[in-house]
N, C-alpha and C positions, 0 to 999 in steps of 0.2 A: 408682645403677642397676647391677645385677650384670652381669658380663661374660657374653657369649653362650656357650652350651655348645659345646665343641669336642671333636673326637676326632682321633687321629693316623692317617694313612694314607700309606704309603710315605715316612714321615719328615716329612710335612707336616701341619700343623694345619688342620682343615676345620671351618667353622661349621655348627652344627646348628639354628640358630634357625628356618630356613625349614621344616624337617621338623616341628619342634615346633608351629609356627604352623599348618601344614596339618593336623596331627593334632587340634589344639584346635578348628580350624574344623569338621572332620568330626564331632567329638563334639558340638559345639554344634548343628550342623544336625540331627543325629540326635535330640537332645533336643527341638529345636523341632518336628520331625515327630511325635514321640511325644506332645508336648503338644497339638498340633493335632488329632491323631487322638482323643486323650482328650476334648478339648472337643467334637468332633463326636459322639462316642459319648454324652456327657452330654446334648448338645442333642437327639440322636435319642431317648434314653430319655425326656426330658421331653416331646418331641412325641408319642411313643407313649403315654405316660401320659395326656396330655391327650386324645388321640384315644380312648383306652379309656374315660376318664371321660365324654367327650361321648357315646360310643355307649351306655354304661350308663345315662346320665341322659336319653337322648333321649325316652323315652316315660314318664317318671315324672310322676305327678300327685298332688296333695294337695287335699283338700276339707274345709273346716270344716263340720261338720253341726250340732253343738250342739243336738241334738234328742233329748229323753228321755235314755236312757243313752249315746247315741252322741255322741262328741266330734269325731272326725276320721277320715277315710279316706285312707290312703296306698296308692298303686299304682305298680308298676313292671313293665315288660315287656322281655324280651330275646328277640327272635324266634328260633325254631328253624329256620325256613325262610322263603323268599320265593316267593310272597306269604304273609303271615302266615295261619295257620290257626286262630288262637285269638282269642277276643273276650271282652269283659267288659261288664257293665251294672250300674248302680246306679239305683234308682228308689224311688218311694214310692206305696203304695196309698192313694188318696184316701178310699176307702170305709172301710177298717179302720185307717188311720193306721199301717200296718206299713211298715218299711223293708226293701227287697229288694235283695240283692246276689248276682250270678251270675257265675261263671267258666265259660267254655265252651271246652273243649280239643278242637279238631277233628283229624280224620285223614282221609286220602284226599281232601283238598281243603278249601276254606274255606266252601263254600256252606252246609253244614248248621250249622256252629258259628255262622256269622254270622246265620243265620235264627233259631237258638235264642236267641242273645243279644238279638235284637230282639223276640221274641214270647213267650218262656217266662214272663216276669213278667206279661204281659197275661193269660195263662191263669191264673196264680196269683191275680191280682186278680179274675178272673171266678169263682173258686172260694172266695170269702169266705163264711165261715159266717154265718148270719143273726144269731147272738148277738154277732158281732164287728162288725157294720155300724154305723158311727157317722154316716155321711153317705150319703144315697141319691143316687147318680149313675148315669148310663147305663153299661153294662158296657164300652163302648168308650172311656169317658172316665175310667175308674178309675185308670189308670196315669199317674203324674206322673214324667217322666224327670228325673233329676239329671245323669247323663252316661252315655255308652256309646261304646265304640270302633267300633261299627257304625252310627253316626248317618247316615253318608252312604249306607248301603245298606238302610235300613229298608224301603223299598218295592221289594224285589228282584223280585217277581213282576210288577211293573208292573200290578197289579190289586188295589188296596187293598180294593175292595168284596168280593172273594172272601175275603180274609183276615178281614175283619170279619164276614162271613157265617159262617165256620167258628167264629169266637170266640163269636158269639151262639148258634150251635147248641150248642156245648159248655156255655154258661151255662144254656140251657134244660134240657139233660140233667142238669146238676149240681143244679139246683133239685129234680129228682125223685129224686135219690139220697138214700139214708139215711146221710148223712155228718154226723158229729157232732164230729170232731176235726180239728185242723190237720194232723195226720199224714195222715189219709185224704184231705183236700182237696188237699194237695200231691201225693200219689200220683195222684189223679185228674187234676190239671193236667198232670203229666209224661206220663201215658199218653195223654191226649186230644191233646196236641200231637204226640206221636209218631205216633199213628194218623192225624191230619190230614195230616201230612207224607207219609205213605205213600199216603193216598187222593188227595191232590192230584196225585200223580205218575202216576196211572192214566190210560189213554187216555180221551178224551171219547166222546160218542155217535157221532162220525164216525171214531173210531179214531185220532185225532191225539194225539200226546204233547207236552206242554209241556216243552221242553228245560230251562228254568230250574228248574222244579219237580222234574223227574227228577234233575237234578244235585244238588239239595238232598237228595233221598231216597237217592241212591247214595252220597254221602259220609256221614261220621258225626261224632258229637260226644259226648264225655262232658260232664257238667255238674254243678256243685256250687252249690247255691242256699242262701243264708242268709236266713231270714225272722225279723225282729225286731219284735215287737209288745209295747210296754211293756217289762217285764222278761223276757218269754218269748222264748227263742231256739230256733228250729228249723233244722236243717241237713238238706236233702234232697240226696242224692248218688247219681249214676248214673255209674259209671266209675271212673277212677283218680285223680281230683282228691282233695284232702284238706282238711279243716278242723280247726284245732287252737286251743284256747282257752288263753290264758296266765292262770294263777291265782296270785295272790300270797298267801303265808301271813302270819300275824301277825309272824313273824320277818323278813319281807322276802324270803324265798326264793320264786322263781317256778318253778312246775311246769307241765307240759302236761296238758291234758285232751282226748283224742281225741274229735271229734264226727263222725267218718266212718270208714268202712273201705273199702279199695280193692277193687274188683271185678275180680279177676284170679286166676290160678292159685295165688297165695300165700294166698288166702282159702279155707280148707277148706270153709266153708259154700257159697261160690259154686260150687266144683267139684262138691259134692254136688248142688246145685240143677240144674246143667247136666246131669249124668249121669242124674239122676232123670227128666228131661223127655224122654229119648231111650232107645231100646232098648239093652240092655247089649251087643248085638252090634256097636254103632257105636263101636269102639275108637278111631276117628280123630277123634272130636268134639274132644278136647283133645290136640293133638300139638305137641311142642316148646314147651310152655308157652303156646300160642296157640289160639284158637278156629279149628277146621278148619285148623290150621297157619298161619294168617294174622293174625288179629286178637288183640291183647293184652288190651284191656279186654273184660269179659264182660257189660257193660251199656252201652248207648249209644243215642242218638237216631239216626234215619236208618239207614244201613247195611242197606238192604233186600236187599242181596245175601245176607244171612244170615237173612232173614225171609220173603221171597217164595218161592213154588214155582218150579221151574226153568222151566216153560213161560211164566210171567208175566215172569220176568227176561229171557228171550229176546225177548219181544215189546216190552218197554219199554226195557230197558237195553242190549240187543244193538246196536241202531242207534247208540247213544252210545259204543260201544267199551268197555263195562264187562262183562267176562265173569263168569259165576257162579263161586263158589269151588269147589274140588275136593271130591268126596265129599258133595255136597249131597243128602241122602237124606230127612231128616224135618224140614224147617224148620217153625217158626222156631227158630233156635239162639240168637237174641239178642233181648233186649227192653230197653226203657228202664227198666222196673221189672219185678219178678217178675210172672208171669201170675197172674190172680185165683185160679185153682184150685191154685196151688202153696202150700206151707206155709211157705216161707222168709219170715222177718220183713222187711218193707220197710225200706230203709235211710234212715229218717227219725229223727233223734235230737233229743231235747229237753233243754234246760238252762235252769234259772231263774237269771237273772243276779243276782249279789250284789255287794257292795262289794269283794270280793276279786278279781273278774274285771277284768283290765286290758286285754286286747286279743284279737281273733280274727284268726287267719291263715287265709286261704283261697287255695290255690295249686294250680296244675296239677302233674302228676307230675314235671316237670323239676326242680323244687326239691327234692322229697323223695328223689330219687335220691342227693343229696349231704348231706342233713341228716336227722337224726332229730328228732322233735317237741321233745324237751327242749333240744337245741342251738338250734333255731329260736327258741323262746320266750326262752331266755337271751340270745341276740343282740339280739332286739327289746327286751327289758327293759334291757339295757346301753345300747342306743341311746337309749332314752327318758331314762335318767339322764344320759348324755353330752350329749344335745341341749339340756339345760337351760343348759349353759355356752356355747351358741352364741347365746343371746339375752340382752339386758340384763335384769337383775332388777328387777321392779316389784311390790313386795308389795301385797297387797290391803289397803285401809284398815281392814277389820274384823278383821285378824289380830292376835293377841296377840304380845308380844315373844318369848315362848317358841316360838310357831309360826314366826315369822320366822327365829329362830335355827335351827330344824330344817330349814327350807327352804334356808338358806344352807349348812348342813352337807351337805345332799344335793347342792347345786350344787358344793361343793368336792370331794366324792367323785366327781362326774361329770366333773370336770376330767381325771381320769386315764383316762376313757373317751370323751374328746371324739371324735366321729365325723367322717368326711370328708363325709358326706351328711346333709342335713336330713330327707330322706325315709327312713322306716324300712324300706319295702319295697326301696328301692335299696340300703340298708345290708345287708339280708339277702342280696340277690342278689350283692353285691360279695363277701361272705364265701363264698358258694357257688362263686364263680369263683376263689377263692384268697386272699381277704382283701386287706389294704392293701399287702402286700409279696409276694404270690404271683404266679403266672402268670395273666395276664388271658385270659378267653375260652377256657378249656380245654373248655368245653361251652356250649351254648346253652340258655336256659331259656324258659319261656313267661310266664304271668302270675302275679303275686303280689299279693293284696289283704291289707292289714293294717288292720283296723277297731279304732280305739282307743275305749275306754269312759270315760265320766266316772265319778267316784266316786258310787256309789249308797248313800245314807245310809239308816239305819233298817231295813236288811234283814238278817235273821239266818239265813234259810233258805238252805241250799246243797244243792240236789238233785244227785245223782250221775247219770252217764250210765246210761240205763236201756233201751237197745236198743229204743227205740220205744214203751215203755209209758208211759202217763199223759200223752199229749200233748193232753189235752182243754182246753187253756187258750186 
């Protein structure tokens, strides 16, 4: 053992071991504190990461459909506000065997979007063309629900008979219309529901206003509805939601095909439509990129503040504390779809599904503020490849050895893209929030639907987007 360190002071040798020991103890304690703080930071990061994952996956859902071209539906939601103003629905038309999917993006309250998600598909089922009817059923029994986020609120008005009466009335009117295409039938359903919302909010014979109905009409909702019958896909859009199709080429590259256009000031056709419907002296119609300086989407359900005359608004909405917008001179300024006398092309797009079509993304505007269409379809495609590695491989007994080899090669390639989430919609929202290593929850999103298609064999026709032409399928 070495001798203790000493130093000379006034001719005397003094031991320094106590000072060295104290210094060593201080250094050790400081290291222990640093280590403890580091462990706490790591623990906190893991807790925050788990909390973020739990929040992100709270409302994710997946449903196996396996019907016609539809294989699976993934959905995820991250609320932009509380209470949530956005709702979604998935159902099946028993009469025509069409699959219906709707995303409803509300604003100014949740009443309208909730009502639209509960009743829009019923109106679509009431507008089935005679040539597409496969099973004769009563109009109020045509809709078969698969799921909906508004299940607990389907009977909002507490008067189901009145809702059914309006549905039967629309069906009777539709039978007398000269409607020959799915495009025109979807347009009729959108317009009829919007008109019924406004009519139901009017005072009754005794001058009484139904507060719940008035709340539905005063709030608003954009909506995007996908109608899939056999290989025929129609997308009807009113507002700023969007639908994008992921199409894979023969070389394996996935590209996007837009099946909707946003109805806002960024759409030159929408701006021209709005200006053409009002005198040129009304320079205030579009101010600050918004309708009358307030509303961003230029098409929506409800929102009677932009549709009713000033006197009617004062009588119905005034007692509810809903003031009219400024400079309301020549309403209506807003419609669910273009007015019949306008020349704007209705926003109903048609696409014939082929074996190259892989999935359809339908989402509210919150997602598209951070993604372009090509980025979104690339992320979903990468997730599809990576998700293969999350499940055990079970080859089909009818596959050849070469086909098994190709599948195993695809799984090996997917190992490099193994995702954190099994739900493709959750995967998409995670990347919108910063990815697997970015900052979580830098924004809040609404709904994202991803509908996955099965491989459609024997189909060689691939029709392009045609701005509403040729939807007579």
